[in-house]
MMTF fields as JSON, N, C-alpha, C and O atoms, coordinates in Angstrom:
{
  "mmtfVersion": "1.0.0",
  "mmtfProducer": "UNKNOWN",
  "numBonds": 411,
  "numAtoms": 412,
  "numGroups": 103,
  "numChains": 1,
  "numModels": 1,
  "chainsPerModel": [1],
  "groupsPerChain": [103],
  "chainIdList": ["A"],
  "bondAtomList": [4, 2, 8, 6, 12, 10, 16, 14, 20, 18, 24, 22, 28, 26, 32, 30, 36, 34, 40, 38, 44, 42, 48, 46, 52, 50, 56, 54, 60, 58, 64, 62, 68, 66, 72, 70, 76, 74, 80, 78, 84, 82, 88, 86, 92, 90, 96, 94, 100, 98, 104, 102, 108, 106, 112, 110, 116, 114, 120, 118, 124, 122, 128, 126, 132, 130, 136, 134, 140, 138, 144, 142, 148, 146, 152, 150, 156, 154, 160, 158, 164, 162, 168, 166, 172, 170, 176, 174, 180, 178, 184, 182, 188, 186, 192, 190, 196, 194, 200, 198, 204, 202, 208, 206, 212, 210, 216, 214, 220, 218, 224, 222, 228, 226, 232, 230, 236, 234, 240, 238, 244, 242, 248, 246, 252, 250, 256, 254, 260, 258, 264, 262, 268, 266, 272, 270, 276, 274, 280, 278, 284, 282, 288, 286, 292, 290, 296, 294, 300, 298, 304, 302, 308, 306, 312, 310, 316, 314, 320, 318, 324, 322, 328, 326, 332, 330, 336, 334, 340, 338, 344, 342, 348, 346, 352, 350, 356, 354, 360, 358, 364, 362, 368, 366, 372, 370, 376, 374, 380, 378, 384, 382, 388, 386, 392, 390, 396, 394, 400, 398, 404, 402, 408, 406],
  "bondOrderList": [1, 1, 1, 1, 1, 1, 1, 1, 1, 1, 1, 1, 1, 1, 1, 1, 1, 1, 1, 1, 1, 1, 1, 1, 1, 1, 1, 1, 1, 1, 1, 1, 1, 1, 1, 1, 1, 1, 1, 1, 1, 1, 1, 1, 1, 1, 1, 1, 1, 1, 1, 1, 1, 1, 1, 1, 1, 1, 1, 1, 1, 1, 1, 1, 1, 1, 1, 1, 1, 1, 1, 1, 1, 1, 1, 1, 1, 1, 1, 1, 1, 1, 1, 1, 1, 1, 1, 1, 1, 1, 1, 1, 1, 1, 1, 1, 1, 1, 1, 1, 1, 1],
  "groupList": [{"groupName": "MET", "atomNameList": ["N", "CA", "C", "O"], "elementList": ["N", "C", "C", "O"], "formalChargeList": [0, 0, 0, 0], "bondAtomList": [1, 0, 2, 1, 3, 2], "bondOrderList": [1, 1, 2], "singleLetterCode": "M", "chemCompType": "L-PEPTIDE LINKING"}, {"groupName": "ILE", "atomNameList": ["N", "CA", "C", "O"], "elementList": ["N", "C", "C", "O"], "formalChargeList": [0, 0, 0, 0], "bondAtomList": [1, 0, 2, 1, 3, 2], "bondOrderList": [1, 1, 2], "singleLetterCode": "I", "chemCompType": "L-PEPTIDE LINKING"}, {"groupName": "ALA", "atomNameList": ["N", "CA", "C", "O"], "elementList": ["N", "C", "C", "O"], "formalChargeList": [0, 0, 0, 0], "bondAtomList": [1, 0, 2, 1, 3, 2], "bondOrderList": [1, 1, 2], "singleLetterCode": "A", "chemCompType": "L-PEPTIDE LINKING"}, {"groupName": "GLU", "atomNameList": ["N", "CA", "C", "O"], "elementList": ["N", "C", "C", "O"], "formalChargeList": [0, 0, 0, 0], "bondAtomList": [1, 0, 2, 1, 3, 2], "bondOrderList": [1, 1, 2], "singleLetterCode": "E", "chemCompType": "L-PEPTIDE LINKING"}, {"groupName": "LYS", "atomNameList": ["N", "CA", "C", "O"], "elementList": ["N", "C", "C", "O"], "formalChargeList": [0, 0, 0, 0], "bondAtomList": [1, 0, 2, 1, 3, 2], "bondOrderList": [1, 1, 2], "singleLetterCode": "K", "chemCompType": "L-PEPTIDE LINKING"}, {"groupName": "VAL", "atomNameList": ["N", "CA", "C", "O"], "elementList": ["N", "C", "C", "O"], "formalChargeList": [0, 0, 0, 0], "bondAtomList": [1, 0, 2, 1, 3, 2], "bondOrderList": [1, 1, 2], "singleLetterCode": "V", "chemCompType": "L-PEPTIDE LINKING"}, {"groupName": "LEU", "atomNameList": ["N", "CA", "C", "O"], "elementList": ["N", "C", "C", "O"], "formalChargeList": [0, 0, 0, 0], "bondAtomList": [1, 0, 2, 1, 3, 2], "bondOrderList": [1, 1, 2], "singleLetterCode": "L", "chemCompType": "L-PEPTIDE LINKING"}, {"groupName": "TRP", "atomNameList": ["N", "CA", "C", "O"], "elementList": ["N", "C", "C", "O"], "formalChargeList": [0, 0, 0, 0], "bondAtomList": [1, 0, 2, 1, 3, 2], "bondOrderList": [1, 1, 2], "singleLetterCode": "W", "chemCompType": "L-PEPTIDE LINKING"}, {"groupName": "ASN", "atomNameList": ["N", "CA", "C", "O"], "elementList": ["N", "C", "C", "O"], "formalChargeList": [0, 0, 0, 0], "bondAtomList": [1, 0, 2, 1, 3, 2], "bondOrderList": [1, 1, 2], "singleLetterCode": "N", "chemCompType": "L-PEPTIDE LINKING"}, {"groupName": "ARG", "atomNameList": ["N", "CA", "C", "O"], "elementList": ["N", "C", "C", "O"], "formalChargeList": [0, 0, 0, 0], "bondAtomList": [1, 0, 2, 1, 3, 2], "bondOrderList": [1, 1, 2], "singleLetterCode": "R", "chemCompType": "L-PEPTIDE LINKING"}, {"groupName": "GLY", "atomNameList": ["N", "CA", "C", "O"], "elementList": ["N", "C", "C", "O"], "formalChargeList": [0, 0, 0, 0], "bondAtomList": [1, 0, 2, 1, 3, 2], "bondOrderList": [1, 1, 2], "singleLetterCode": "G", "chemCompType": "PEPTIDE LINKING"}, {"groupName": "GLN", "atomNameList": ["N", "CA", "C", "O"], "elementList": ["N", "C", "C", "O"], "formalChargeList": [0, 0, 0, 0], "bondAtomList": [1, 0, 2, 1, 3, 2], "bondOrderList": [1, 1, 2], "singleLetterCode": "Q", "chemCompType": "L-PEPTIDE LINKING"}, {"groupName": "PHE", "atomNameList": ["N", "CA", "C", "O"], "elementList": ["N", "C", "C", "O"], "formalChargeList": [0, 0, 0, 0], "bondAtomList": [1, 0, 2, 1, 3, 2], "bondOrderList": [1, 1, 2], "singleLetterCode": "F", "chemCompType": "L-PEPTIDE LINKING"}, {"groupName": "HIS", "atomNameList": ["N", "CA", "C", "O"], "elementList": ["N", "C", "C", "O"], "formalChargeList": [0, 0, 0, 0], "bondAtomList": [1, 0, 2, 1, 3, 2], "bondOrderList": [1, 1, 2], "singleLetterCode": "H", "chemCompType": "L-PEPTIDE LINKING"}, {"groupName": "PRO", "atomNameList": ["N", "CA", "C", "O"], "elementList": ["N", "C", "C", "O"], "formalChargeList": [0, 0, 0, 0], "bondAtomList": [1, 0, 2, 1, 3, 2], "bondOrderList": [1, 1, 2], "singleLetterCode": "P", "chemCompType": "L-PEPTIDE LINKING"}, {"groupName": "ASP", "atomNameList": ["N", "CA", "C", "O"], "elementList": ["N", "C", "C", "O"], "formalChargeList": [0, 0, 0, 0], "bondAtomList": [1, 0, 2, 1, 3, 2], "bondOrderList": [1, 1, 2], "singleLetterCode": "D", "chemCompType": "L-PEPTIDE LINKING"}, {"groupName": "TYR", "atomNameList": ["N", "CA", "C", "O"], "elementList": ["N", "C", "C", "O"], "formalChargeList": [0, 0, 0, 0], "bondAtomList": [1, 0, 2, 1, 3, 2], "bondOrderList": [1, 1, 2], "singleLetterCode": "Y", "chemCompType": "L-PEPTIDE LINKING"}, {"groupName": "CYS", "atomNameList": ["N", "CA", "C", "O"], "elementList": ["N", "C", "C", "O"], "formalChargeList": [0, 0, 0, 0], "bondAtomList": [1, 0, 2, 1, 3, 2], "bondOrderList": [1, 1, 2], "singleLetterCode": "C", "chemCompType": "L-PEPTIDE LINKING"}, {"groupName": "THR", "atomNameList": ["N", "CA", "C", "O"], "elementList": ["N", "C", "C", "O"], "formalChargeList": [0, 0, 0, 0], "bondAtomList": [1, 0, 2, 1, 3, 2], "bondOrderList": [1, 1, 2], "singleLetterCode": "T", "chemCompType": "L-PEPTIDE LINKING"}, {"groupName": "SER", "atomNameList": ["N", "CA", "C", "O"], "elementList": ["N", "C", "C", "O"], "formalChargeList": [0, 0, 0, 0], "bondAtomList": [1, 0, 2, 1, 3, 2], "bondOrderList": [1, 1, 2], "singleLetterCode": "S", "chemCompType": "L-PEPTIDE LINKING"}],
  "groupTypeList": [0, 1, 2, 2, 3, 4, 5, 6, 7, 8, 9, 1, 8, 8, 10, 11, 1, 4, 10, 12, 9, 12, 4, 2, 11, 13, 14, 1, 15, 9, 12, 1, 5, 15, 12, 16, 17, 13, 4, 2, 9, 6, 1, 1, 3, 1, 15, 10, 3, 5, 13, 3, 11, 3, 3, 11, 13, 3, 9, 15, 3, 2, 9, 18, 2, 3, 6, 3, 2, 12, 10, 6, 4, 5, 6, 9, 12, 19, 8, 11, 15, 5, 12, 3, 8, 6, 3, 15, 5, 1, 18, 18, 1, 19, 11, 5, 6, 6, 18, 9, 3, 2, 4],
  "groupIdList": [1, 2, 3, 4, 5, 6, 7, 8, 9, 10, 11, 12, 13, 14, 15, 16, 17, 18, 19, 20, 21, 22, 23, 24, 25, 26, 27, 28, 29, 30, 31, 32, 33, 34, 35, 36, 37, 38, 39, 40, 41, 42, 43, 44, 45, 46, 47, 48, 49, 50, 51, 52, 53, 54, 55, 56, 57, 58, 59, 60, 61, 62, 63, 64, 65, 66, 67, 68, 69, 70, 71, 72, 73, 74, 75, 76, 77, 78, 79, 80, 81, 82, 83, 84, 85, 86, 87, 88, 89, 90, 91, 92, 93, 94, 95, 96, 97, 98, 99, 100, 101, 102, 103],
  "secStructList": [7, 7, 2, 2, 2, 2, 2, 2, 2, 2, 2, 2, 4, 4, 4, 6, 5, 6, 6, 5, 7, 7, 3, 3, 3, 3, 3, 3, 6, 6, 3, 3, 3, 3, 3, 3, 3, 6, 6, 6, 6, 3, 3, 3, 3, 3, 3, 7, 4, 4, 4, 4, 1, 2, 2, 2, 2, 2, 2, 2, 2, 2, 2, 2, 2, 2, 2, 2, 2, 6, 6, 7, 3, 3, 3, 3, 3, 3, 2, 2, 2, 2, 2, 2, 7, 2, 2, 2, 2, 2, 2, 2, 2, 2, 2, 2, 2, 2, 2, 2, 2, 2, 7],
  "xCoordList": [-3.287, -2.78, -1.805, -0.918, -1.887, -0.975, 0.338, 0.292, 1.506, 2.72, 2.733, 3.273, 2.089, 1.949, 1.193, 1.533, 0.138, -0.624, 0.244, 0.123, 1.058, 1.931, 2.869, 3.07, 3.498, 4.427, 3.795, 4.321, 2.569, 1.969, 1.453, 1.472, 0.983, 0.432, 1.65, 1.464, 2.894, 3.992, 4.302, 5.091, 3.77, 3.939, 2.829, 2.99, 1.627, 0.398, -0.114, -1.024, 0.39, -0.047, 0.289, 1.295, -0.44, -0.182, 0.012, 0.871, -0.748, -0.714, 0.59, 0.965, 1.238, 2.545, 2.314, 3.22, 1.182, 0.915, 0.161, -1.066, 0.854, 0.21, -0.737, -1.644, -0.579, -1.42, -2.712, -3.477, -3.034, -4.21, -4.112, -3.085, -5.226, -5.193, -5.992, -7.063, -5.486, -6.122, -6.431, -5.759, -7.51, -7.801, -7.643, -8.04, -7.02, -6.875, -8.064, -8.657, -8.397, -9.429, -10.777, -11.371, -11.181, -12.307, -13.703, -13.828, -14.633, -16.013, -16.708, -16.748, -17.237, -18.117, -19.255, -19.027, -20.471, -21.58, -21.289, -20.962, -21.37, -21.184, -19.809, -19.555, -18.87, -17.533, -16.513, -16.737, -15.401, -14.283, -13.165, -12.662, -12.772, -11.749, -10.429, -10.353, -9.307, -8.0, -7.679, -7.369, -7.765, -7.421, -8.581, -9.213, -8.825, -9.864, -9.429, -9.042, -9.529, -9.358, -10.67, -11.208, -11.176, -12.529, -12.446, -13.327, -11.483, -11.404, -11.477, -12.197, -10.764, -10.749, -11.717, -11.765, -12.545, -13.38, -12.786, -13.377, -11.585, -10.723, -10.466, -10.142, -10.633, -10.418, -9.237, -9.199, -8.267, -7.221, -7.278, -7.317, -7.281, -7.331, -6.029, -5.54, -5.506, -4.34, -4.734, -5.274, -4.426, -4.962, -3.754, -2.73, -3.998, -2.995, -3.252, -4.07, -2.571, -2.622, -4.048, -4.399, -4.843, -6.151, -7.088, -8.079, -6.712, -7.557, -7.311, -8.042, -6.381, -6.083, -6.984, -7.1, -7.613, -8.569, -9.88, -10.41, -10.341, -11.432, -12.643, -13.258, -13.063, -14.203, -13.973, -14.863, -12.831, -12.519, -12.477, -12.992, -11.836, -11.725, -13.14, -13.367, -14.068, -15.486, -16.08, -16.706, -15.892, -16.483, -15.754, -16.435, -14.483, -13.877, -14.447, -14.639, -14.737, -15.357, -16.664, -16.931, -17.514, -18.884, -18.71, -19.386, -17.774, -17.529, -17.079, -17.571, -16.136, -15.766, -16.919, -17.054, -17.736, -18.971, -19.85, -20.344, -20.063, -21.054, -20.389, -21.076, -19.173, -18.521, -18.533, -18.767, -18.331, -18.177, -19.55, -19.693, -20.634, -22.005, -22.185, -23.075, -21.419, -21.505, -20.788, -20.744, -20.215, -19.433, -17.904, -17.191, -17.538, -16.068, -15.186, -15.714, -13.978, -12.965, -12.282, -11.967, -12.083, -11.302, -10.097, -10.183, -8.993, -7.744, -7.346, -7.429, -6.9, -6.592, -5.108, -4.746, -4.217, -2.874, -2.638, -3.271, -1.746, -1.444, -0.338, 0.334, -0.173, 0.953, 2.255, 3.086, 2.38, 3.547, 3.849, 4.996, 2.768, 2.992, 3.596, 4.442, 3.149, 3.585, 5.063, 5.921, 5.325, 6.7, 7.762, 8.931, 7.266, 8.239, 8.243, 9.221, 7.128, 6.964, 6.363, 5.482, 6.845, 6.144, 6.09, 5.064, 7.216, 7.155, 6.145, 5.538, 5.969, 4.911, 3.48, 2.589, 3.366, 2.091, 1.798, 0.638, 2.785, 2.694, 2.341, 1.456, 3.011, 2.804, 1.354, 0.682, 0.925, -0.493, -1.53, -2.441, -1.279, -2.138, -2.137, -3.185, -0.944, -0.83, -1.544, -2.209, -1.403, -2.245, -3.634, -4.351, -4.113, -5.592, -6.152, -7.235, -5.29, -5.697, -5.843, -6.89, -4.882, -5.051, -6.239, -6.864, -6.587, -7.8, -9.064, -10.06, -9.009, -10.264, -10.489, -11.625, -9.351, -9.456, -10.004, -10.661, -9.775, -10.146, -11.704, -12.279, -12.34, -13.792, -14.665, -15.894],
  "yCoordList": [-15.221, -14.269, -14.901, -15.559, -14.758, -15.292, -14.386, -13.251, -14.916, -14.244, -12.77, -11.844, -12.623, -11.213, -10.308, -9.134, -10.847, -10.092, -9.595, -8.458, -10.489, -10.189, -9.113, -8.16, -9.263, -8.212, -6.813, -5.893, -6.727, -5.536, -5.001, -3.795, -5.923, -5.586, -4.931, -4.012, -5.483, -4.825, -3.48, -2.823, -2.978, -1.634, -0.65, 0.57, -1.298, -0.368, -0.456, 0.302, -1.336, -1.44, -0.323, 0.337, -0.029, 1.057, 2.532, 3.311, 2.798, 4.104, 4.515, 5.685, 3.654, 3.9, 4.74, 5.478, 4.664, 5.53, 6.786, 6.763, 7.844, 9.119, 9.07, 9.899, 8.143, 8.073, 7.358, 7.243, 6.863, 6.072, 4.722, 4.051, 4.296, 2.975, 1.95, 2.253, 0.816, -0.285, -1.472, -1.711, -2.195, -3.365, -4.498, -4.355, -5.745, -6.801, -7.743, -7.886, -8.388, -9.426, -8.881, -9.416, -7.72, -7.053, -7.406, -7.408, -7.675, -7.932, -6.674, -5.659, -6.742, -5.744, -6.487, -7.299, -6.234, -7.035, -8.489, -9.05, -9.148, -10.528, -11.015, -12.203, -9.956, -10.268, -10.027, -9.247, -10.764, -10.371, -9.845, -10.588, -8.623, -7.958, -8.131, -8.299, -8.101, -8.384, -7.082, -7.317, -5.869, -4.711, -3.683, -3.595, -2.885, -1.881, -0.673, -0.779, 0.529, 1.738, 2.472, 2.908, 2.62, 3.18, 4.702, 5.211, 5.401, 6.892, 7.144, 8.073, 6.376, 6.607, 5.746, 5.801, 4.892, 3.956, 3.259, 3.17, 2.726, 2.033, 0.612, 0.294, -0.272, -1.692, -2.039, -1.632, -2.797, -3.303, -4.85, -5.488, -5.398, -6.8, -7.318, -6.751, -8.373, -8.965, -10.28, -11.193, -10.312, -11.554, -12.404, -11.949, -13.731, -14.738, -15.194, -14.605, -16.176, -16.668, -17.146, -17.041, -17.658, -18.139, -17.01, -17.244, -15.83, -14.587, -14.312, -13.523, -14.895, -14.735, -15.568, -15.326, -16.544, -17.39, -16.636, -15.911, -16.772, -15.938, -16.007, -14.962, -17.148, -17.298, -16.533, -15.81, -16.662, -15.933, -14.475, -13.681, -14.11, -12.671, -12.051, -10.95, -12.767, -12.319, -12.149, -11.126, -13.123, -13.097, -11.801, -11.055, -11.585, -10.433, -9.158, -8.26, -9.041, -7.84, -7.592, -6.468, -8.625, -8.593, -8.112, -7.206, -8.794, -8.476, -6.94, -6.23, -6.505, -5.048, -4.13, -3.078, -4.5, -3.612, -3.515, -2.437, -4.674, -4.716, -3.854, -3.082, -4.003, -3.187, -1.821, -1.034, -1.352, 0.056, 0.65, 1.87, -0.225, 0.368, 0.914, 1.739, 0.504, 1.071, 2.357, 2.958, 2.777, 4.052, 3.816, 4.721, 2.606, 2.185, 2.132, 1.911, 2.302, 2.214, 0.888, 0.508, 0.212, -1.204, -1.008, -0.632, -1.3, -1.518, -2.924, -3.551, -3.488, -4.824, -4.793, -4.037, -5.688, -5.831, -7.298, -8.055, -7.751, -9.258, -9.481, -8.557, -10.783, -11.2, -10.653, -10.046, -10.906, -10.476, -8.971, -8.578, -8.116, -6.743, -6.398, -5.51, -7.109, -6.828, -7.323, -6.639, -8.481, -9.005, -8.255, -8.107, -7.822, -7.244, -5.702, -5.082, -5.131, -3.705, -3.019, -2.166, -3.401, -2.974, -1.5, -0.927, -0.832, 0.623, 1.336, 2.328, 0.778, 1.256, 1.05, 1.896, -0.109, -0.418, 0.497, 0.858, 0.897, 1.826, 3.25, 3.933, 3.635, 4.851, 4.95, 5.965, 3.947, 3.936, 4.129, 4.956, 3.291, 3.321, 4.752, 5.31, 5.291, 6.679, 7.759, 8.617, 7.714, 8.648, 8.485, 9.48, 7.319, 6.955, 7.519, 8.092, 7.275, 7.672, 9.177, 9.68, 9.928, 11.347, 11.852, 12.829, 11.211, 11.771, 11.367, 12.091, 10.17, 9.804, 10.681, 10.954, 11.138, 11.904, 13.296, 13.898, 13.817, 15.016, 15.087, 16.176, 13.965, 13.923, 14.208, 14.215],
  "zCoordList": [10.935, 9.931, 9.171, 9.715, 7.883, 6.914, 6.922, 7.395, 6.385, 6.481, 5.902, 6.508, 4.667, 4.214, 5.097, 5.243, 5.709, 6.63, 7.917, 8.374, 8.405, 9.514, 9.15, 9.902, 7.903, 7.449, 7.571, 8.199, 6.888, 6.841, 8.171, 8.415, 9.043, 10.365, 11.192, 11.99, 10.929, 11.627, 11.2, 11.878, 10.138, 9.623, 9.879, 9.859, 10.134, 10.287, 11.624, 11.961, 12.464, 13.797, 14.693, 14.434, 15.729, 16.774, 16.091, 16.504, 15.156, 14.643, 13.937, 14.001, 13.315, 12.738, 11.458, 11.071, 10.807, 9.573, 10.009, 10.111, 10.26, 10.381, 11.582, 11.646, 12.54, 13.774, 13.549, 14.506, 12.384, 12.135, 12.747, 12.645, 13.414, 14.08, 13.264, 12.738, 13.178, 12.439, 13.393, 14.396, 12.991, 13.716, 12.737, 11.58, 13.189, 12.416, 12.547, 13.616, 11.413, 11.463, 12.073, 13.009, 11.399, 12.034, 11.28, 10.056, 12.125, 11.483, 10.974, 11.668, 9.797, 9.197, 8.548, 7.651, 8.972, 8.562, 8.508, 9.554, 7.421, 7.502, 7.111, 6.912, 7.005, 6.48, 7.663, 8.589, 7.528, 8.353, 7.464, 6.622, 7.62, 6.771, 7.391, 8.609, 6.592, 7.061, 8.099, 9.267, 7.656, 8.419, 8.241, 7.189, 9.378, 9.234, 10.087, 11.251, 9.378, 10.097, 10.216, 9.198, 11.33, 11.523, 11.215, 10.522, 11.674, 11.383, 9.965, 9.601, 8.989, 7.616, 6.839, 5.61, 7.611, 7.004, 5.903, 4.827, 6.114, 5.167, 5.57, 6.714, 4.522, 4.683, 3.778, 2.617, 4.316, 3.516, 3.551, 4.603, 2.326, 2.106, 1.452, 0.475, 2.002, 1.387, 0.757, 1.382, -0.523, -1.376, -1.784, -2.293, -1.494, -1.804, -3.322, -4.029, -3.727, -5.076, -5.508, -6.683, -4.572, -4.884, -5.41, -6.101, -5.045, -5.512, -7.014, -7.612, -7.577, -9.039, -9.93, -11.131, -9.322, -10.069, -10.438, -9.597, -11.513, -12.016, -11.18, -10.965, -10.675, -9.813, -8.547, -8.099, -7.961, -6.623, -6.851, -6.063, -7.976, -8.365, -8.431, -7.928, -9.049, -9.17, -7.735, -7.457, -6.843, -5.511, -4.791, -4.088, -4.973, -4.347, -4.753, -3.933, -6.038, -6.633, -5.961, -5.537, -5.842, -5.321, -3.781, -3.293, -3.124, -1.746, -1.565, -0.688, -2.437, -2.404, -2.698, -2.071, -3.621, -3.926, -2.723, -2.392, -2.034, -0.92, 0.25, 0.921, 0.438, 1.507, 1.145, 2.062, -0.007, -0.377, -0.412, -0.334, -0.533, -0.453, 1.05, 1.26, 2.023, 3.362, 3.518, 4.592, 2.406, 2.352, 2.808, 3.242, 2.666, 3.062, 1.847, 0.757, 1.932, 0.813, 1.108, 2.236, -0.049, 0.133, -0.804, -1.973, -0.163, -0.91, -0.87, 0.186, -1.997, -2.146, -2.615, -3.517, -1.936, -2.269, -2.352, -1.617, -3.222, -3.206, -2.213, -1.755, -1.891, -1.055, -1.655, -0.979, -2.965, -3.706, -3.555, -3.344, -3.67, -3.444, -2.056, -1.947, -1.009, 0.393, 0.474, 1.031, -0.074, 0.075, -0.798, -0.443, -1.909, -2.917, -3.009, -3.427, -2.608, -2.846, -1.593, -1.704, -0.438, 0.891, 0.95, 1.317, 0.581, 0.746, -0.116, 0.288, -1.384, -2.272, -1.663, -1.741, -1.079, -0.399, 0.735, 0.933, 1.496, 2.602, 2.021, 2.536, 1.014, 0.434, -0.124, 0.057, -0.759, -1.259, -0.056, -0.081, 0.955, 2.15, 2.791, 3.118, 2.945, 3.427, 2.654, 3.233, 1.34, 0.493, 0.619, 0.72, 0.626, 0.748, 2.182, 2.308, 3.165, 4.556, 4.483, 4.891, 3.998, 3.98, 3.196, 3.609, 2.051, 1.274, 2.09, 2.086, 2.809, 3.525, 4.728, 5.115, 5.341, 6.478, 6.13, 6.978, 4.971, 4.513, 4.338, 4.354, 4.179, 3.856, 5.159, 5.089]
}
């Protein structure tokens, strides 16, 4: 796990967000996602600087589309988001979890 993933994991592990449980480095089809909540069918990906490159960004979009075709929701945050705006990241995740739970 990279540093930003560890920071986020410390905040979402063990049902800390409204009782939702996440798994780290979870396999889905041919992918390994950073974090996955089965109950909400939510994937969280933490992207480093390499993801800002156009070619990688295009691969990320294709990966997201493929995962969302399974009925999953993918949230992407940058390392910088996690390090500098962790509370906003947690708030966004919480809001999405509640809307996903209602479905």
